[in-house]
C-alpha positions in Angstrom: 17.6 20.6 5.3 19.2 22.0 2.2 21.5 19.5 0.5 24.9 20.7 -0.6 25.8 20.6 -4.3 28.1 17.7 -3.7 25.5 15.8 -1.8 22.9 16.4 -4.6 25.4 15.2 -7.1 26.1 12.0 -5.1 22.4 11.4 -4.6 21.8 11.7 -8.4 24.6 9.4 -9.1 23.2 6.8 -6.7 19.8 7.2 -8.3 21.1 6.4 -11.8 23.3 3.5 -10.7 20.8 1.8 -8.4 17.8 2.4 -10.8 19.7 0.9 -13.7 20.7 -2.1 -11.6 17.2 -2.6 -10.3 15.7 -2.3 -13.8 18.1 -5.0 -15.0 17.3 -7.3 -12.2 13.6 -6.7 -12.5 13.5 -7.2 -16.3 12.3 -10.9 -16.1 9.5 -9.9 -13.7 8.5 -7.0 -15.9 8.5 -9.2 -19.0 6.3 -11.8 -17.3 3.9 -9.1 -16.0 3.7 -7.4 -19.5 2.8 -10.8 -21.2 0.2 -11.5 -18.5 -1.4 -8.1 -18.8 -1.6 -8.5 -22.6 -3.1 -11.9 -22.2 -5.5 -11.2 -19.4 -7.2 -7.9 -20.5 -7.4 -5.8 -23.6 -5.4 -2.6 -23.7 -1.8 -1.4 -23.5 0.8 -2.9 -21.1 2.0 0.5 -19.7 -0.1 3.2 -18.2 1.1 6.9 -18.4 -0.3 9.8 -16.5 0.7 13.4 -16.0 2.1 14.1 -12.5 3.6 17.2 -11.0 7.4 17.2 -10.7 10.2 19.3 -9.2 9.7 23.0 -9.9 6.0 22.5 -10.6 6.8 20.9 -14.0 4.6 18.2 -15.4 6.0 14.9 -16.5 4.5 11.5 -17.5 4.8 8.8 -14.9 5.1 5.1 -16.1 3.3 2.2 -14.5 2.1 -1.2 -15.5 -1.6 -1.1 -16.3 -3.7 -2.5 -13.5 -7.2 -1.3 -14.5 -9.6 -2.1 -17.3 -8.6 0.0 -20.2 -10.9 3.0 -20.8 -13.1 2.3 -17.8 -14.8 5.6 -16.6 -14.4 6.9 -13.1 -12.3 9.0 -10.9 -8.7 9.9 -11.7 -7.6 8.1 -8.5 -8.7 5.0 -6.6 -10.0 4.8 -3.1 -9.9 1.3 -1.7 -10.9 -1.8 -3.7 -11.9 -0.1 -7.0 -14.0 -2.4 -9.3 -12.0 -1.1 -12.3 -8.9 -3.0 -11.1 -8.3 -6.3 -12.9 -7.6 -9.5 -10.9 -4.0 -9.5 -12.0 -3.9 -5.8 -11.4 -4.7 -6.4 -7.7 -1.7 -8.6 -7.4 0.5 -6.1 -9.1 -0.6 -3.4 -6.8 -0.3 -5.5 -3.7 3.3 -6.5 -4.5 4.1 -2.9 -5.9 5.4 -4.5 -9.1 3.2 -2.0 -11.0 5.5 0.8 -9.8 8.7 -0.7 -11.2 8.5 1.1 -14.6 9.0 4.3 -12.6 12.7 3.4 -12.5 12.7 4.8 -16.1 11.5 8.1 -14.6 14.4 8.0 -12.3 16.9 7.4 -15.1 15.3 10.3 -17.0 15.9 12.6 -14.1 12.2 13.2 -13.5 12.1 11.3 -10.2 14.5 10.2 -7.5 14.6 6.9 -5.6 13.6 8.6 -2.3 11.3 11.6 -2.2 7.7 12.6 -1.8 5.4 10.6 -4.0 4.3 12.4 -7.2 0.6 13.3 -7.5 -1.8 14.5 -10.1 -2.0 18.3 -10.7 -5.4 18.6 -9.1 -4.1 17.4 -5.8 -1.3 19.9 -6.0 -3.8 22.7 -6.4 -5.9 21.3 -3.6 -3.0 21.3 -1.2 -0.9 24.0 -2.8 0.7 25.3 0.4 2.4 22.0 1.2 3.3 21.1 -2.4 4.9 24.5 -2.9 7.5 23.2 -0.5 7.6 19.6 -1.5 8.1 20.3 -5.2 11.4 22.0 -4.5 12.8 18.4 -4.8 12.3 15.6 -7.2 9.4 13.3 -6.3 10.4 9.8 -5.4 9.6 6.1 -5.6 9.4 5.9 -1.8 9.5 7.9 1.4 8.4 7.4 5.0 4.8 8.6 4.2 4.4 6.0 1.5 5.9 3.3 3.8 3.5 4.1 6.6 0.6 3.9 4.2 1.9 0.7 2.5 -1.6 -0.8 3.1 -3.5 2.3 2.1 -6.0 0.4 0.0 -7.1 -1.7 3.0 -7.3 1.4 5.2 -9.5 3.3 2.8 -11.6 0.2 2.2 -12.6 0.3 5.8 -13.6 3.9 5.9 -17.3 4.8 5.6 -16.7 7.9 3.5 -13.5 7.0 1.6 -13.2 10.3 -0.3 -13.7 12.5 2.7 -11.3 10.3 4.8 -8.6 10.4 2.1 -9.0 14.2 1.6 -9.3 15.2 5.3 -7.1 12.7 7.1 -4.8 10.5 4.9 -3.5 13.2 2.6 -2.7 15.8 5.3 -0.9 13.1 7.4 1.2 12.0 4.4 2.1 15.6 3.5 3.1 16.3 7.1 5.4 13.2 7.1 6.9 14.1 3.7 7.6 17.7 4.7 9.2 16.5 8.0 11.4 14.0 6.2 12.5 16.5 3.5 13.7 18.9 6.2 16.1 16.3 7.7 16.9 14.1 4.7 20.5 13.0 4.2 22.2 10.4 2.0 22.2 8.1 5.1 18.4 8.5 5.7 17.8 7.9 2.0 19.7 4.6 2.2 17.8 3.6 5.3 14.5 4.4 3.6 15.4 2.3 0.5 16.4 -0.7 2.8 13.1 -0.4 4.7 11.2 -0.2 1.5 12.6 -3.6 0.4 11.8 -5.0 3.9 8.2 -3.7 4.0 7.5 -4.9 0.5 8.2 -8.4 1.9 6.6 -7.9 5.2 3.9 -5.2 4.8 2.9 -5.3 8.5 6.2 -3.7 9.4 4.9 -0.4 8.0 3.6 0.1 11.5 7.1 1.0 12.5 6.5 4.4 10.8 3.5 5.2 13.0 -0.1 4.3 13.6 -2.4 4.9 10.7 -5.2 7.4 11.8 -8.6 6.0 12.8 -11.4 5.4 10.3 -15.1 5.1 10.3 -16.4 1.7 11.4 -18.9 0.2 9.0 -21.9 -0.2 11.4 -25.4 -0.7 10.2 -26.5 2.6 11.6 -23.6 4.6 10.2 -24.1 3.0 6.8 -27.5 4.7 6.6 -26.0 8.2 6.8 -25.5 9.7 3.3 -22.6 12.0 4.2 -21.1 11.5 7.7 -18.7 14.0 9.2 -15.1 12.9 9.9 -14.7 13.1 13.7 -11.7 14.9 15.1 -8.7 12.6 15.6 -7.8 11.9 19.2 -5.1 14.3 20.3 -2.5 11.7 21.3 1.0 11.0 20.4 2.0 7.8 18.6 5.4 6.2 18.7 7.5 6.0 15.5 11.0 4.8 15.0 11.6 7.0 12.0 9.5 10.1 11.9 8.4 12.2 14.9 4.6 12.3 15.1 3.2 15.2 16.9 -0.4 15.3 18.2 -2.7 16.0 15.3 -6.3 16.2 14.3 -8.4 16.8 11.2 -7.4 20.4 11.4 -4.1 19.3 9.8 -5.9 19.9 6.5 -5.7 23.6 7.3 -2.0 23.5 7.6 -1.2 21.8 4.3 -4.0 23.1 2.0 -4.1 26.6 0.4 -6.8 29.1 -0.4 -7.1 28.0 -4.1 -8.8 24.7 -3.3 -10.3 22.7 -6.1 -13.7 21.1 -5.5 -13.2 17.3 -5.6 -16.1 16.7 -8.0 -13.8 18.3 -10.6 -11.5 15.3 -10.3 -14.1 13.2 -12.1 -12.5 11.9 -15.3 -15.6 12.4 -17.4 -17.6 15.6 -17.7 -14.9 17.9 -16.3 -13.1 20.7 -18.0 -10.1 20.0 -15.8 -9.3 16.9 -17.8 -8.6 19.0 -20.9 -6.0 20.9 -19.0 -4.3 18.1 -17.0 -5.4 14.7 -18.3 -5.0 13.2 -21.7 -7.1 10.2 -22.9 -4.4 7.7 -22.1 -4.4 8.8 -18.5 -8.0 8.0 -17.6 -8.7 5.6 -14.8 -5.6 6.3 -12.7 -4.8 6.1 -9.1 -2.6 8.3 -6.9 
């Protein structure tokens, strides 16, 4: 659905007013978190990373730092990453680490509701879907992020986390974000904001947005396989109160990715020429 100019203006006005109010209300929590981060682990309080915004324009996203500063590894996390500090786990579980993105909303780089911003490499990997999604501002929340509220736990149970994230989770999230973008209104945005607050308090309610796809069981036999194949998802329909979920399978990846796919080994923070193009030193050790 294409929003009218008046609706876009109202949406932007609501973004500014609500983001400013939330930032004011959250300031004591942010102050406490900042002091604890400084006390509990060396490094800066805030973490910045390049993300792809509306019109395929790069911007720096703000988060509270949840990882050991300068720890080498992938530019994203899959499950329970050892680089995450003990306090960082709590920040991520409560989503408090995302609150500084209200500054991105005030700056006009993000909206309160919209597809979650991702690193440039992921945009290149799934360029077909992101060529559509990046027609709008990325957001703090949307139905896809609510459905995968417990994504860390889901990925932690997968045998091959990277392959599961690449072949199942990301295509499913892209499908949901595209579906929502086509029918989004001010009313659905307000509904999504309310449900975000509710699900932050009761994460299990994320199931209202659909059943998370299956994952590999960690059996003793399966653990011996160095690189298992992701099985095709069962072609069944799941019930969702908010987003229609058609039957799908692993072939979803063909619908959202483009021809110019980037090998995922290039996403390694160290030893990749890609980092000189998209990542700066302060952005190492990030998650999606």
